[in-house]
mmCIF file as gemmi writes it, N, C-alpha and C atoms, coordinates in Angstrom:
data_model
loop_
_atom_site.group_PDB
_atom_site.id
_atom_site.type_symbol
_atom_site.label_atom_id
_atom_site.label_alt_id
_atom_site.label_comp_id
_atom_site.label_asym_id
_atom_site.label_entity_id
_atom_site.label_seq_id
_atom_site.pdbx_PDB_ins_code
_atom_site.Cartn_x
_atom_site.Cartn_y
_atom_site.Cartn_z
_atom_site.occupancy
_atom_site.B_iso_or_equiv
_atom_site.pdbx_formal_charge
_atom_site.auth_seq_id
_atom_site.auth_asym_id
_atom_site.pdbx_PDB_model_num
ATOM 1 N N . MET Axp A 1 ? -3.086 -2.495 -7.286 1 0 ? 1 A 1
ATOM 2 C CA . MET Axp A 1 ? -3.975 -1.785 -6.784 1 0 ? 1 A 1
ATOM 3 C C . MET Axp A 1 ? -4.537 -2.581 -5.285 1 0 ? 1 A 1
ATOM 4 N N . LYS Axp A 2 ? -4.463 -3.912 -5.422 1 0 ? 2 A 1
ATOM 5 C CA . LYS Axp A 2 ? -5.009 -4.823 -4.412 1 0 ? 2 A 1
ATOM 6 C C . LYS Axp A 2 ? -4.01 -4.572 -3.224 1 0 ? 2 A 1
ATOM 7 N N . LYS Axp A 3 ? -2.576 -4.355 -3.7 1 0 ? 3 A 1
ATOM 8 C CA . LYS Axp A 3 ? -1.589 -4.382 -2.528 1 0 ? 3 A 1
ATOM 9 C C . LYS Axp A 3 ? -1.94 -3.005 -1.912 1 0 ? 3 A 1
ATOM 10 N N . SER Axp A 4 ? -2.173 -2.028 -2.386 1 0 ? 4 A 1
ATOM 11 C CA . SER Axp A 4 ? -2.327 -0.819 -1.783 1 0 ? 4 A 1
ATOM 12 C C . SER Axp A 4 ? -3.687 -0.927 -0.978 1 0 ? 4 A 1
ATOM 13 N N . LEU Axp A 5 ? -4.939 -1.666 -1.395 1 0 ? 5 A 1
ATOM 14 C CA . LEU Axp A 5 ? -5.919 -1.464 -0.719 1 0 ? 5 A 1
ATOM 15 C C . LEU Axp A 5 ? -5.845 -2.27 0.614 1 0 ? 5 A 1
ATOM 16 N N . GLY Axp A 6 ? -4.837 -3.356 0.604 1 0 ? 6 A 1
ATOM 17 C CA . GLY Axp A 6 ? -4.624 -4.083 1.793 1 0 ? 6 A 1
ATOM 18 C C . GLY Axp A 6 ? -3.865 -3.187 2.821 1 0 ? 6 A 1
ATOM 19 N N . ALA Axp A 7 ? -2.951 -2.381 2.434 1 0 ? 7 A 1
ATOM 20 C CA . ALA Axp A 7 ? -2.084 -1.419 2.99 1 0 ? 7 A 1
ATOM 21 C C . ALA Axp A 7 ? -3.043 -0.598 3.864 1 0 ? 7 A 1
ATOM 22 N N . VAL Axp A 8 ? -3.965 0.11 2.86 1 0 ? 8 A 1
ATOM 23 C CA . VAL Axp A 8 ? -4.882 1.219 3.336 1 0 ? 8 A 1
ATOM 24 C C . VAL Axp A 8 ? -5.739 0.65 4.403 1 0 ? 8 A 1
ATOM 25 N N . THR Axp A 9 ? -6.159 -0.555 4.208 1 0 ? 9 A 1
ATOM 26 C CA . THR Axp A 9 ? -7.335 -1.372 5.129 1 0 ? 9 A 1
ATOM 27 C C . THR Axp A 9 ? -6.406 -1.434 6.58 1 0 ? 9 A 1
ATOM 28 N N . HIS Axp A 10 ? -5.072 -1.827 6.344 1 0 ? 10 A 1
ATOM 29 C CA . HIS Axp A 10 ? -4.45 -2.115 7.612 1 0 ? 10 A 1
ATOM 30 C C . HIS Axp A 10 ? -4.228 -0.681 8.38 1 0 ? 10 A 1
ATOM 31 N N . ALA Axp A 11 ? -4.018 0.392 7.753 1 0 ? 11 A 1
ATOM 32 C CA . ALA Axp A 11 ? -3.754 1.596 8.354 1 0 ? 11 A 1
ATOM 33 C C . ALA Axp A 11 ? -5.131 2.132 8.911 1 0 ? 11 A 1
ATOM 34 N N . MET Axp A 12 ? -6.128 2.229 7.923 1 0 ? 12 A 1
ATOM 35 C CA . MET Axp A 12 ? -7.29 2.847 8.4 1 0 ? 12 A 1
ATOM 36 C C . MET Axp A 12 ? -8.523 2.134 7.709 1 0 ? 12 A 1
ATOM 37 N N . PRO Axp A 13 ? -9.109 0.829 8.245 1 0 ? 13 A 1
ATOM 38 C CA . PRO Axp A 13 ? -10.119 0.193 7.782 1 0 ? 13 A 1
ATOM 39 C C . PRO Axp A 13 ? -11.55 0.947 7.576 1 0 ? 13 A 1
ATOM 40 N N . THR Axp A 14 ? -11.376 1.783 6.599 1 0 ? 14 A 1
ATOM 41 C CA . THR Axp A 14 ? -12.837 2.626 6.492 1 0 ? 14 A 1
ATOM 42 C C . THR Axp A 14 ? -13.472 2.378 5.032 1 0 ? 14 A 1
ATOM 43 N N . PRO Axp A 15 ? -14.869 2.3 4.895 1 0 ? 15 A 1
ATOM 44 C CA . PRO Axp A 15 ? -15.316 1.939 3.731 1 0 ? 15 A 1
ATOM 45 C C . PRO Axp A 15 ? -14.997 3.056 2.703 1 0 ? 15 A 1
ATOM 46 N N . VAL Axp A 16 ? -15.001 4.16 2.875 1 0 ? 16 A 1
ATOM 47 C CA . VAL Axp A 16 ? -14.482 5.311 1.917 1 0 ? 16 A 1
ATOM 48 C C . VAL Axp A 16 ? -13.138 5.077 1.439 1 0 ? 16 A 1
ATOM 49 N N . TRP Axp A 17 ? -12.189 4.726 2.181 1 0 ? 17 A 1
ATOM 50 C CA . TRP Axp A 17 ? -10.978 4.261 1.785 1 0 ? 17 A 1
ATOM 51 C C . TRP Axp A 17 ? -10.883 3.261 0.78 1 0 ? 17 A 1
ATOM 52 N N . LEU Axp A 18 ? -11.742 2.025 1.188 1 0 ? 18 A 1
ATOM 53 C CA . LEU Axp A 18 ? -11.797 0.857 0.211 1 0 ? 18 A 1
ATOM 54 C C . LEU Axp A 18 ? -12.39 1.272 -1.065 1 0 ? 18 A 1
ATOM 55 N N . VAL Axp A 19 ? -13.459 2.181 -1.147 1 0 ? 19 A 1
ATOM 56 C CA . VAL Axp A 19 ? -14.038 2.572 -2.313 1 0 ? 19 A 1
ATOM 57 C C . VAL Axp A 19 ? -13.106 3.322 -3.157 1 0 ? 19 A 1
ATOM 58 N N . GLY Axp A 20 ? -12.376 4.433 -2.499 1 0 ? 20 A 1
ATOM 59 C CA . GLY Axp A 20 ? -11.31 5.266 -3.215 1 0 ? 20 A 1
ATOM 60 C C . GLY Axp A 20 ? -10.289 4.313 -3.865 1 0 ? 20 A 1
ATOM 61 N N . THR Axp A 21 ? -9.565 3.392 -3.086 1 0 ? 21 A 1
ATOM 62 C CA . THR Axp A 21 ? -8.711 2.608 -3.617 1 0 ? 21 A 1
ATOM 63 C C . THR Axp A 21 ? -9.117 1.668 -4.598 1 0 ? 21 A 1
ATOM 64 N N . TYR Axp A 22 ? -10.363 1.16 -4.406 1 0 ? 22 A 1
ATOM 65 C CA . TYR Axp A 22 ? -10.858 0.096 -5.231 1 0 ? 22 A 1
ATOM 66 C C . TYR Axp A 22 ? -11.225 0.852 -6.776 1 0 ? 22 A 1
ATOM 67 N N . ASP Axp A 23 ? -11.659 2.294 -6.372 1 0 ? 23 A 1
ATOM 68 C CA . ASP Axp A 23 ? -11.982 2.968 -7.635 1 0 ? 23 A 1
ATOM 69 C C . ASP Axp A 23 ? -10.621 3.287 -8.445 1 0 ? 23 A 1
């Protein structure tokens, strides 16, 4: 999940994305 979080953050650094990926 950590890898996905990094990829998502690179594509769209949004707090909502971070929370959704972390959840």
